[in-house]
Biopython code that builds the backbone (N, CA, C, O; Angstrom):
import numpy as np
from Bio.PDB.StructureBuilder import StructureBuilder

atoms = [
    (1, "MET", "N", (-37.544, -46.413, -46.932)),
    (1, "MET", "CA", (-38.029, -47.520, -46.590)),
    (1, "MET", "C", (-37.503, -47.506, -45.211)),
    (1, "MET", "O", (-38.138, -47.106, -44.236)),
    (2, "HIS", "N", (-35.890, -48.128, -45.192)),
    (2, "HIS", "CA", (-35.110, -48.157, -43.800)),
    (2, "HIS", "C", (-35.343, -47.505, -42.908)),
    (2, "HIS", "O", (-35.387, -48.035, -41.798)),
    (3, "ASN", "N", (-35.587, -46.071, -43.061)),
    (3, "ASN", "CA", (-35.821, -45.124, -41.615)),
    (3, "ASN", "C", (-37.323, -45.391, -41.398)),
    (3, "ASN", "O", (-37.637, -45.366, -40.207)),
    (4, "THR", "N", (-38.370, -45.651, -42.296)),
    (4, "THR", "CA", (-39.606, -45.881, -41.799)),
    (4, "THR", "C", (-39.877, -46.988, -41.035)),
    (4, "THR", "O", (-40.700, -46.981, -40.120)),
    (5, "MET", "N", (-39.244, -47.912, -41.355)),
    (5, "MET", "CA", (-39.113, -49.370, -40.496)),
    (5, "MET", "C", (-38.413, -49.199, -39.040)),
    (5, "MET", "O", (-38.817, -49.798, -38.043)),
    (6, "LYS", "N", (-37.265, -48.268, -39.048)),
    (6, "LYS", "CA", (-36.794, -47.710, -37.581)),
    (6, "LYS", "C", (-37.521, -47.222, -37.223)),
    (6, "LYS", "O", (-37.768, -47.652, -36.096)),
    (7, "ASN", "N", (-38.436, -46.102, -37.624)),
    (7, "ASN", "CA", (-39.026, -45.392, -36.932)),
    (7, "ASN", "C", (-40.270, -45.951, -36.089)),
    (7, "ASN", "O", (-40.642, -45.587, -34.974)),
    (8, "PHE", "N", (-40.759, -46.840, -36.848)),
    (8, "PHE", "CA", (-42.140, -47.716, -36.555)),
    (8, "PHE", "C", (-41.431, -48.524, -35.459)),
    (8, "PHE", "O", (-42.062, -48.308, -34.425)),
    (9, "PHE", "N", (-40.534, -49.254, -35.244)),
    (9, "PHE", "CA", (-40.277, -50.231, -34.368)),
    (9, "PHE", "C", (-39.684, -49.190, -33.134)),
    (9, "PHE", "O", (-39.795, -49.659, -32.001)),
    (10, "LEU", "N", (-39.139, -47.986, -33.229)),
    (10, "LEU", "CA", (-38.659, -47.177, -32.048)),
    (10, "LEU", "C", (-40.233, -46.782, -31.298)),
    (10, "LEU", "O", (-40.459, -46.807, -30.089)),
    (11, "TYR", "N", (-41.076, -46.469, -32.241)),
    (11, "TYR", "CA", (-42.429, -45.802, -31.884)),
    (11, "TYR", "C", (-43.134, -47.330, -31.243)),
    (11, "TYR", "O", (-43.748, -47.343, -30.176)),
    (12, "THR", "N", (-43.013, -48.032, -31.725)),
    (12, "THR", "CA", (-43.985, -49.485, -30.940)),
    (12, "THR", "C", (-43.220, -49.719, -29.657)),
    (12, "THR", "O", (-43.858, -49.760, -28.606)),
    (13, "LEU", "N", (-41.887, -49.880, -29.652)),
    (13, "LEU", "CA", (-40.887, -50.287, -28.626)),
    (13, "LEU", "C", (-41.161, -49.234, -27.365)),
    (13, "LEU", "O", (-41.369, -49.665, -26.231)),
    (14, "ILE", "N", (-41.141, -47.714, -27.695)),
    (14, "ILE", "CA", (-41.564, -46.543, -26.686)),
    (14, "ILE", "C", (-42.893, -47.172, -26.141)),
    (14, "ILE", "O", (-42.932, -47.859, -25.120)),
    (15, "CYS", "N", (-43.992, -46.865, -26.930)),
    (15, "CYS", "CA", (-45.211, -47.366, -26.403)),
    (15, "CYS", "C", (-45.405, -48.808, -25.551)),
    (15, "CYS", "O", (-46.052, -48.832, -24.504)),
    (16, "PHE", "N", (-44.839, -49.876, -26.060)),
    (16, "PHE", "CA", (-45.000, -51.077, -25.485)),
    (16, "PHE", "C", (-44.153, -50.834, -23.865)),
    (16, "PHE", "O", (-44.715, -51.153, -22.817)),
    (17, "LEU", "N", (-43.080, -50.372, -23.889)),
    (17, "LEU", "CA", (-42.392, -50.008, -22.390)),
    (17, "LEU", "C", (-43.363, -49.080, -21.474)),
    (17, "LEU", "O", (-43.673, -49.413, -20.331)),
    (18, "THR", "N", (-43.810, -47.886, -22.090)),
    (18, "THR", "CA", (-44.965, -47.196, -21.387)),
    (18, "THR", "C", (-45.849, -47.688, -20.623)),
    (18, "THR", "O", (-46.102, -47.441, -19.444)),
    (19, "LEU", "N", (-46.536, -48.749, -21.705)),
    (19, "LEU", "CA", (-47.924, -49.096, -21.408)),
    (19, "LEU", "C", (-47.616, -50.691, -20.334)),
    (19, "LEU", "O", (-48.529, -51.323, -19.802)),
    (20, "SER", "N", (-46.556, -50.946, -20.267)),
    (20, "SER", "CA", (-46.081, -52.158, -19.526)),
    (20, "SER", "C", (-45.978, -51.373, -18.065)),
    (20, "SER", "O", (-46.178, -52.151, -17.132)),
    (21, "CYS", "N", (-45.727, -50.087, -17.685)),
    (21, "CYS", "CA", (-45.741, -49.539, -16.519)),
    (21, "CYS", "C", (-46.883, -48.942, -16.004)),
    (21, "CYS", "O", (-46.943, -48.238, -14.996)),
    (22, "THR", "N", (-48.222, -49.411, -17.106)),
    (22, "THR", "CA", (-49.490, -48.679, -16.171)),
    (22, "THR", "C", (-50.247, -49.818, -15.764)),
    (22, "THR", "O", (-49.963, -51.004, -15.934)),
    (23, "THR", "N", (-51.323, -49.280, -15.162)),
    (23, "THR", "CA", (-52.082, -50.135, -14.621)),
    (23, "THR", "C", (-53.660, -49.418, -14.524)),
    (23, "THR", "O", (-53.874, -48.211, -14.406)),
    (24, "VAL", "N", (-54.686, -50.501, -14.609)),
    (24, "VAL", "CA", (-55.603, -50.360, -14.476)),
    (24, "VAL", "C", (-56.353, -51.248, -13.687)),
    (24, "VAL", "O", (-56.193, -52.422, -14.023)),
    (25, "LEU", "N", (-57.384, -51.002, -12.424)),
    (25, "LEU", "CA", (-57.473, -51.842, -11.746)),
    (25, "LEU", "C", (-59.305, -52.181, -11.955)),
    (25, "LEU", "O", (-60.126, -51.285, -12.152)),
    (26, "GLU", "N", (-59.572, -53.339, -11.875)),
    (26, "GLU", "CA", (-60.826, -53.697, -12.198)),
    (26, "GLU", "C", (-61.976, -53.448, -10.791)),
    (26, "GLU", "O", (-61.366, -53.462, -9.722)),
    (27, "GLY", "N", (-63.358, -53.252, -10.661)),
    (27, "GLY", "CA", (-63.863, -53.002, -9.686)),
    (27, "GLY", "C", (-64.149, -51.925, -9.438)),
    (27, "GLY", "O", (-63.650, -51.148, -10.253)),
    (28, "SER", "N", (-64.912, -51.302, -8.452)),
    (28, "SER", "CA", (-65.487, -50.222, -8.119)),
    (28, "SER", "C", (-64.427, -49.596, -7.287)),
    (28, "SER", "O", (-63.821, -50.126, -6.356)),
    (29, "TYR", "N", (-64.272, -48.235, -7.816)),
    (29, "TYR", "CA", (-63.139, -47.258, -6.767)),
    (29, "TYR", "C", (-63.569, -45.835, -7.074)),
    (29, "TYR", "O", (-64.108, -45.376, -8.080)),
    (30, "THR", "N", (-63.183, -45.251, -5.927)),
    (30, "THR", "CA", (-63.632, -43.980, -5.874)),
    (30, "THR", "C", (-62.071, -43.135, -6.063)),
    (30, "THR", "O", (-61.081, -43.525, -5.443)),
    (31, "TRP", "N", (-62.035, -42.176, -6.817)),
    (31, "TRP", "CA", (-60.488, -41.306, -7.183)),
    (31, "TRP", "C", (-59.387, -41.836, -6.181)),
    (31, "TRP", "O", (-58.373, -42.506, -6.377)),
    (32, "ASP", "N", (-60.017, -41.231, -4.893)),
    (32, "ASP", "CA", (-59.177, -41.145, -3.677)),
    (32, "ASP", "C", (-58.529, -42.654, -3.614)),
    (32, "ASP", "O", (-57.331, -42.884, -3.447)),
    (33, "GLU", "N", (-59.546, -43.614, -3.777)),
    (33, "GLU", "CA", (-59.233, -44.949, -3.175)),
    (33, "GLU", "C", (-58.152, -45.584, -4.041)),
    (33, "GLU", "O", (-57.359, -46.409, -3.587)),
    (34, "PHE", "N", (-58.150, -45.084, -5.562)),
    (34, "PHE", "CA", (-57.900, -45.827, -6.754)),
    (34, "PHE", "C", (-56.218, -45.208, -6.448)),
    (34, "PHE", "O", (-55.268, -45.977, -6.301)),
    (35, "ILE", "N", (-56.087, -43.609, -6.388)),
    (35, "ILE", "CA", (-54.836, -43.578, -6.091)),
    (35, "ILE", "C", (-53.992, -44.125, -4.784)),
    (35, "ILE", "O", (-52.780, -44.342, -4.800)),
    (36, "GLN", "N", (-54.832, -44.301, -3.690)),
    (36, "GLN", "CA", (-54.463, -44.552, -2.323)),
    (36, "GLN", "C", (-53.976, -45.952, -2.773)),
    (36, "GLN", "O", (-52.928, -46.296, -2.226)),
    (37, "GLU", "N", (-54.566, -46.933, -3.750)),
    (37, "GLU", "CA", (-54.204, -48.565, -3.671)),
    (37, "GLU", "C", (-52.993, -48.068, -4.767)),
    (37, "GLU", "O", (-51.861, -48.181, -4.296)),
    (38, "ARG", "N", (-53.041, -47.706, -5.715)),
    (38, "ARG", "CA", (-51.930, -47.563, -6.610)),
    (38, "ARG", "C", (-50.551, -46.737, -6.273)),
    (38, "ARG", "O", (-49.529, -46.771, -6.959)),
    (39, "SER", "N", (-50.736, -46.029, -5.131)),
    (39, "SER", "CA", (-49.494, -45.291, -4.910)),
    (39, "SER", "C", (-48.558, -46.023, -3.887)),
    (39, "SER", "O", (-47.401, -45.694, -3.627)),
    (40, "ALA", "N", (-49.303, -47.140, -3.318)),
    (40, "ALA", "CA", (-49.163, -47.989, -2.099)),
    (40, "ALA", "C", (-48.250, -48.799, -2.883)),
    (40, "ALA", "O", (-47.176, -49.166, -2.406)),
    (41, "ASN", "N", (-48.725, -49.185, -4.411)),
    (41, "ASN", "CA", (-47.583, -50.062, -5.157)),
    (41, "ASN", "C", (-46.898, -49.064, -5.911)),
    (41, "ASN", "O", (-46.975, -49.301, -7.117)),
    (42, "GLY", "N", (-46.320, -48.135, -5.661)),
    (42, "GLY", "CA", (-45.511, -47.450, -6.404)),
    (42, "GLY", "C", (-45.725, -46.571, -7.652)),
    (42, "GLY", "O", (-44.811, -46.102, -8.331)),
    (43, "ASP", "N", (-46.990, -46.412, -7.860)),
    (43, "ASP", "CA", (-47.409, -45.547, -9.253)),
    (43, "ASP", "C", (-47.379, -44.111, -8.489)),
    (43, "ASP", "O", (-47.487, -43.917, -7.278)),
    (44, "PHE", "N", (-47.204, -43.159, -9.532)),
    (44, "PHE", "CA", (-47.098, -41.783, -9.005)),
    (44, "PHE", "C", (-47.757, -41.089, -9.824)),
    (44, "PHE", "O", (-48.004, -39.952, -9.421)),
    (45, "PHE", "N", (-48.278, -41.453, -11.210)),
    (45, "PHE", "CA", (-49.174, -40.609, -12.042)),
    (45, "PHE", "C", (-50.478, -41.414, -12.131)),
    (45, "PHE", "O", (-50.653, -42.611, -11.902)),
    (46, "PHE", "N", (-51.523, -40.288, -12.595)),
    (46, "PHE", "CA", (-52.970, -40.947, -12.142)),
    (46, "PHE", "C", (-53.943, -39.920, -13.184)),
    (46, "PHE", "O", (-53.857, -38.706, -13.363)),
    (47, "ALA", "N", (-54.762, -40.795, -13.698)),
    (47, "ALA", "CA", (-55.781, -40.228, -14.750)),
    (47, "ALA", "C", (-57.487, -40.549, -14.392)),
    (47, "ALA", "O", (-57.925, -41.533, -13.797)),
    (48, "GLU", "N", (-58.184, -39.513, -14.896)),
    (48, "GLU", "CA", (-59.423, -40.097, -14.737)),
    (48, "GLU", "C", (-59.859, -39.876, -15.834)),
    (48, "GLU", "O", (-59.761, -38.706, -16.205)),
    (49, "ALA", "N", (-60.472, -40.821, -16.738)),
    (49, "ALA", "CA", (-61.343, -40.567, -17.838)),
    (49, "ALA", "C", (-62.986, -40.713, -18.019)),
    (49, "ALA", "O", (-63.595, -41.663, -17.526)),
    (50, "THR", "N", (-63.494, -39.885, -18.621)),
    (50, "THR", "CA", (-65.109, -40.161, -18.476)),
    (50, "THR", "C", (-65.165, -40.342, -19.960)),
    (50, "THR", "O", (-64.331, -40.067, -20.823)),
    (51, "ALA", "N", (-66.599, -40.982, -20.057)),
    (51, "ALA", "CA", (-67.209, -41.304, -21.459)),
    (51, "ALA", "C", (-68.528, -40.559, -21.591)),
    (51, "ALA", "O", (-69.166, -40.310, -20.568)),
    (52, "PRO", "N", (-68.910, -40.244, -22.603)),
    (52, "PRO", "CA", (-70.085, -39.509, -22.809)),
    (52, "PRO", "C", (-71.262, -39.713, -22.018)),
    (52, "PRO", "O", (-72.021, -38.811, -21.662)),
    (53, "ASP", "N", (-71.395, -41.006, -21.738)),
    (53, "ASP", "CA", (-72.606, -41.346, -20.981)),
    (53, "ASP", "C", (-72.177, -41.712, -19.433)),
    (53, "ASP", "O", (-72.720, -42.559, -18.725)),
    (54, "GLY", "N", (-71.064, -40.861, -19.083)),
    (54, "GLY", "CA", (-70.826, -40.634, -17.528)),
    (54, "GLY", "C", (-69.870, -41.548, -16.923)),
    (54, "GLY", "O", (-69.106, -41.256, -16.004)),
    (55, "SER", "N", (-69.956, -42.549, -17.439)),
    (55, "SER", "CA", (-68.984, -43.784, -16.836)),
    (55, "SER", "C", (-67.429, -43.617, -16.779)),
    (55, "SER", "O", (-66.843, -43.346, -17.827)),
    (56, "VAL", "N", (-66.798, -43.747, -15.730)),
    (56, "VAL", "CA", (-65.542, -43.244, -15.550)),
    (56, "VAL", "C", (-64.432, -44.570, -15.340)),
    (56, "VAL", "O", (-64.677, -45.642, -14.787)),
    (57, "SER", "N", (-63.262, -44.165, -15.910)),
    (57, "SER", "CA", (-62.155, -45.387, -16.001)),
    (57, "SER", "C", (-61.047, -44.428, -15.174)),
    (57, "SER", "O", (-61.202, -43.230, -14.937)),
    (58, "PHE", "N", (-60.009, -45.169, -14.834)),
    (58, "PHE", "CA", (-59.164, -44.543, -13.978)),
    (58, "PHE", "C", (-57.912, -45.242, -14.363)),
    (58, "PHE", "O", (-58.026, -46.467, -14.407)),
    (59, "GLY", "N", (-56.615, -44.702, -14.683)),
    (59, "GLY", "CA", (-55.480, -45.536, -15.377)),
    (59, "GLY", "C", (-54.209, -44.807, -14.122)),
    (59, "GLY", "O", (-54.475, -43.742, -13.565)),
    (60, "SER", "N", (-53.180, -45.389, -13.894)),
    (60, "SER", "CA", (-52.080, -45.070, -13.179)),
    (60, "SER", "C", (-50.547, -45.436, -13.965)),
    (60, "SER", "O", (-50.590, -46.336, -14.803)),
    (61, "SER", "N", (-49.482, -44.897, -13.760)),
    (61, "SER", "CA", (-48.627, -45.316, -14.199)),
    (61, "SER", "C", (-47.393, -44.907, -13.120)),
    (61, "SER", "O", (-47.599, -44.105, -12.210)),
    (62, "ASN", "N", (-46.159, -45.521, -13.323)),
    (62, "ASN", "CA", (-45.154, -45.202, -12.409)),
    (62, "ASN", "C", (-44.055, -44.473, -13.158)),
    (62, "ASN", "O", (-42.972, -44.198, -12.641)),
    (63, "ASP", "N", (-44.387, -44.177, -14.389)),
    (63, "ASP", "CA", (-43.404, -43.336, -15.150)),
    (63, "ASP", "C", (-43.565, -41.932, -15.771)),
    (63, "ASP", "O", (-42.719, -41.038, -15.776)),
    (64, "SER", "N", (-44.802, -41.907, -16.290)),
    (64, "SER", "CA", (-45.192, -40.901, -16.851)),
    (64, "SER", "C", (-46.670, -40.548, -16.815)),
    (64, "SER", "O", (-47.362, -41.549, -16.633)),
    (65, "GLN", "N", (-47.501, -39.173, -16.961)),
    (65, "GLN", "CA", (-48.596, -38.928, -17.063)),
    (65, "GLN", "C", (-48.954, -39.073, -18.222)),
    (65, "GLN", "O", (-50.176, -38.996, -18.101)),
    (66, "TRP", "N", (-48.760, -39.223, -19.230)),
    (66, "TRP", "CA", (-49.111, -39.640, -20.490)),
    (66, "TRP", "C", (-49.424, -41.100, -20.367)),
    (66, "TRP", "O", (-50.523, -41.598, -20.610)),
    (67, "GLY", "N", (-48.365, -41.730, -19.971)),
    (67, "GLY", "CA", (-48.969, -43.391, -19.451)),
    (67, "GLY", "C", (-49.991, -43.621, -19.025)),
    (67, "GLY", "O", (-50.698, -44.432, -19.622)),
    (68, "ALA", "N", (-50.523, -42.899, -17.648)),
    (68, "ALA", "CA", (-51.392, -42.815, -16.977)),
    (68, "ALA", "C", (-52.996, -42.423, -17.942)),
    (68, "ALA", "O", (-54.080, -43.007, -17.957)),
    (69, "ASN", "N", (-52.545, -41.298, -18.598)),
    (69, "ASN", "CA", (-53.665, -40.788, -19.444)),
    (69, "ASN", "C", (-54.295, -41.607, -20.395)),
    (69, "ASN", "O", (-55.482, -41.665, -20.716)),
    (70, "ASN", "N", (-52.876, -42.510, -20.976)),
    (70, "ASN", "CA", (-53.376, -43.219, -22.458)),
    (70, "ASN", "C", (-54.258, -44.354, -21.659)),
    (70, "ASN", "O", (-55.348, -44.655, -22.146)),
    (71, "MET", "N", (-53.758, -45.088, -20.268)),
    (71, "MET", "CA", (-54.329, -45.805, -20.152)),
    (71, "MET", "C", (-55.872, -45.845, -19.495)),
    (71, "MET", "O", (-56.531, -46.881, -19.411)),
    (72, "ALA", "N", (-56.330, -44.514, -19.041)),
    (72, "ALA", "CA", (-57.405, -44.525, -18.542)),
    (72, "ALA", "C", (-58.367, -44.022, -19.777)),
    (72, "ALA", "O", (-59.551, -44.275, -19.555)),
    (73, "THR", "N", (-58.151, -43.455, -20.856)),
    (73, "THR", "CA", (-58.865, -43.278, -21.959)),
    (73, "THR", "C", (-59.060, -44.541, -22.958)),
    (73, "THR", "O", (-60.050, -44.603, -23.686)),
    (74, "ARG", "N", (-58.206, -45.395, -22.951)),
    (74, "ARG", "CA", (-58.099, -46.452, -23.583)),
    (74, "ARG", "C", (-59.252, -47.623, -22.934)),
    (74, "ARG", "O", (-60.222, -48.057, -23.554)),
    (75, "HIS", "N", (-58.958, -47.894, -21.890)),
    (75, "HIS", "CA", (-59.642, -48.605, -20.927)),
    (75, "HIS", "C", (-61.527, -48.152, -20.832)),
    (75, "HIS", "O", (-62.483, -48.921, -20.728)),
    (76, "CYS", "N", (-61.510, -46.732, -20.914)),
    (76, "CYS", "CA", (-62.901, -46.134, -20.751)),
    (76, "CYS", "C", (-63.345, -46.481, -22.200)),
    (76, "CYS", "O", (-64.369, -47.149, -22.340)),
    (77, "SER", "N", (-62.724, -46.119, -23.158)),
    (77, "SER", "CA", (-63.223, -46.070, -24.673)),
    (77, "SER", "C", (-63.847, -47.726, -24.954)),
    (77, "SER", "O", (-64.948, -47.960, -25.453)),
    (78, "GLU", "N", (-62.970, -48.641, -24.556)),
    (78, "GLU", "CA", (-62.877, -50.096, -24.509)),
    (78, "GLU", "C", (-64.264, -50.430, -23.697)),
    (78, "GLU", "O", (-65.011, -51.304, -24.137)),
    (79, "ASN", "N", (-64.492, -49.923, -22.852)),
    (79, "ASN", "CA", (-65.506, -50.355, -21.887)),
    (79, "ASN", "C", (-67.054, -49.581, -22.373)),
    (79, "ASN", "O", (-68.183, -50.020, -22.154)),
    (80, "SER", "N", (-66.717, -48.450, -23.010)),
    (80, "SER", "CA", (-68.196, -47.432, -23.303)),
    (80, "SER", "C", (-68.413, -47.583, -24.671)),
    (80, "SER", "O", (-69.494, -47.208, -25.124)),
    (81, "GLY", "N", (-67.315, -48.217, -25.632)),
    (81, "GLY", "CA", (-67.766, -48.153, -27.108)),
    (81, "GLY", "C", (-67.445, -46.309, -27.618)),
    (81, "GLY", "O", (-67.583, -46.077, -28.819)),
    (82, "LYS", "N", (-67.176, -45.519, -27.005)),
    (82, "LYS", "CA", (-67.162, -44.096, -27.119)),
    (82, "LYS", "C", (-65.742, -43.390, -27.068)),
    (82, "LYS", "O", (-64.802, -43.908, -26.464)),
    (83, "ILE", "N", (-65.654, -42.355, -27.638)),
    (83, "ILE", "CA", (-64.402, -41.405, -27.249)),
    (83, "ILE", "C", (-64.520, -40.605, -26.076)),
    (83, "ILE", "O", (-65.206, -39.591, -25.946)),
    (84, "CYS", "N", (-63.609, -41.289, -25.033)),
    (84, "CYS", "CA", (-63.348, -40.585, -23.378)),
    (84, "CYS", "C", (-62.669, -39.491, -23.781)),
    (84, "CYS", "O", (-62.272, -39.217, -24.913)),
    (85, "ARG", "N", (-62.534, -38.712, -22.483)),
    (85, "ARG", "CA", (-61.803, -37.646, -22.192)),
    (85, "ARG", "C", (-61.267, -37.810, -21.041)),
    (85, "ARG", "O", (-61.681, -38.582, -20.177)),
    (86, "ILE", "N", (-60.202, -37.009, -20.955)),
    (86, "ILE", "CA", (-59.292, -37.023, -19.813)),
    (86, "ILE", "C", (-60.194, -36.049, -18.818)),
    (86, "ILE", "O", (-60.590, -35.036, -19.396)),
    (87, "THR", "N", (-60.671, -36.192, -17.149)),
    (87, "THR", "CA", (-61.137, -35.252, -16.638)),
    (87, "THR", "C", (-60.724, -34.855, -15.448)),
    (87, "THR", "O", (-61.212, -33.896, -14.849)),
    (88, "GLN", "N", (-59.506, -35.792, -14.898)),
    (88, "GLN", "CA", (-58.921, -35.421, -13.720)),
    (88, "GLN", "C", (-57.534, -36.019, -13.996)),
    (88, "GLN", "O", (-57.394, -36.901, -14.843)),
    (89, "THR", "N", (-56.512, -35.535, -13.278)),
    (89, "THR", "CA", (-55.018, -36.032, -13.493)),
    (89, "THR", "C", (-54.537, -35.443, -12.134)),
    (89, "THR", "O", (-54.917, -34.354, -11.701)),
    (90, "LYS", "N", (-53.646, -36.293, -11.493)),
    (90, "LYS", "CA", (-52.923, -36.059, -10.583)),
    (90, "LYS", "C", (-51.501, -36.637, -10.271)),
    (90, "LYS", "O", (-51.363, -37.858, -10.195)),
    (91, "ALA", "N", (-50.515, -35.849, -10.103)),
    (91, "ALA", "CA", (-49.248, -36.852, -9.924)),
    (91, "ALA", "C", (-48.544, -36.484, -8.556)),
    (91, "ALA", "O", (-48.478, -35.301, -8.221)),
    (92, "LEU", "N", (-48.080, -37.364, -7.859)),
    (92, "LEU", "CA", (-47.719, -37.684, -6.702)),
    (92, "LEU", "C", (-45.993, -37.211, -6.677)),
    (92, "LEU", "O", (-45.266, -37.610, -7.587)),
    (93, "PRO", "N", (-45.528, -36.478, -5.739)),
    (93, "PRO", "CA", (-44.151, -36.233, -5.661)),
    (93, "PRO", "C", (-43.463, -37.333, -5.155)),
    (93, "PRO", "O", (-43.701, -38.021, -4.163)),
    (94, "ARG", "N", (-42.282, -37.419, -6.256)),
    (94, "ARG", "CA", (-41.458, -38.949, -6.242)),
    (94, "ARG", "C", (-40.278, -38.340, -4.542)),
    (94, "ARG", "O", (-39.726, -37.295, -4.195)),
    (95, "LYS", "N", (-40.434, -39.772, -3.969)),
    (95, "LYS", "CA", (-39.601, -39.417, -2.505)),
    (95, "LYS", "C", (-38.258, -40.161, -2.995)),
    (95, "LYS", "O", (-38.311, -41.122, -3.762)),
    (96, "GLY", "N", (-37.170, -39.693, -2.540)),
    (96, "GLY", "CA", (-35.674, -40.233, -2.545)),
    (96, "GLY", "C", (-35.334, -40.163, -4.079)),
    (96, "GLY", "O", (-35.913, -39.348, -4.797)),
    (97, "LYS", "N", (-34.362, -41.052, -4.581)),
    (97, "LYS", "CA", (-33.613, -41.277, -5.654)),
    (97, "LYS", "C", (-34.520, -42.382, -6.417)),
    (97, "LYS", "O", (-35.039, -43.368, -5.893)),
    (98, "LEU", "N", (-34.585, -42.013, -7.699)),
    (98, "LEU", "CA", (-35.474, -43.060, -8.652)),
    (98, "LEU", "C", (-34.034, -43.803, -9.252)),
    (98, "LEU", "O", (-33.229, -43.191, -9.954)),
    (99, "LEU", "N", (-33.893, -45.054, -8.892)),
    (99, "LEU", "CA", (-32.886, -45.854, -9.392)),
    (99, "LEU", "C", (-31.440, -45.192, -9.100)),
    (99, "LEU", "O", (-30.466, -45.488, -9.792)),
    (100, "GLY", "N", (-31.373, -44.338, -8.100)),
    (100, "GLY", "CA", (-30.215, -44.029, -7.521)),
    (100, "GLY", "C", (-29.728, -42.748, -8.711)),
    (100, "GLY", "O", (-28.617, -42.218, -8.724)),
    (101, "VAL", "N", (-30.415, -42.561, -9.285)),
    (101, "VAL", "CA", (-29.990, -41.082, -10.536)),
    (101, "VAL", "C", (-30.706, -39.883, -10.271)),
    (101, "VAL", "O", (-30.135, -38.793, -10.234)),
    (102, "PHE", "N", (-32.211, -40.060, -10.043)),
    (102, "PHE", "CA", (-32.924, -38.744, -9.934)),
    (102, "PHE", "C", (-32.953, -38.372, -8.255)),
    (102, "PHE", "O", (-33.483, -37.333, -7.862)),
]
sb = StructureBuilder()
sb.init_structure("model")
sb.init_model(0)
sb.init_chain("A")
sb.init_seg("    ")
for serial, (resi, resn, name, xyz) in enumerate(atoms, 1):
    if name == "N":
        sb.init_residue(resn, " ", resi, " ")
    sb.init_atom(name, np.array(xyz, "f"), 0.0, 1.0, " ", f" {name:<3s}", serial, name[0])
structure = sb.get_structure()
């Protein structure tokens, strides 16, 4: 029981931290406009999710492609009420050292 609670807590913490570094912008953007806007604010990872009806949502993250994918699919599913799929991803190269480590 203790290990289950510990694992649940760690999973929740990891998900929260990852989602806290993701962004979804409201409004009408093209893929390139979205990348330009979010990369100017420090994001490196981008995703596009498409619903069965053709509606599209974008997500971005400054720490992982998974975070960008998750944000895009979640936003898309919430808006369309359907299961969405990732239709496009992009990762920009990092410039310089991240926090002086990488």
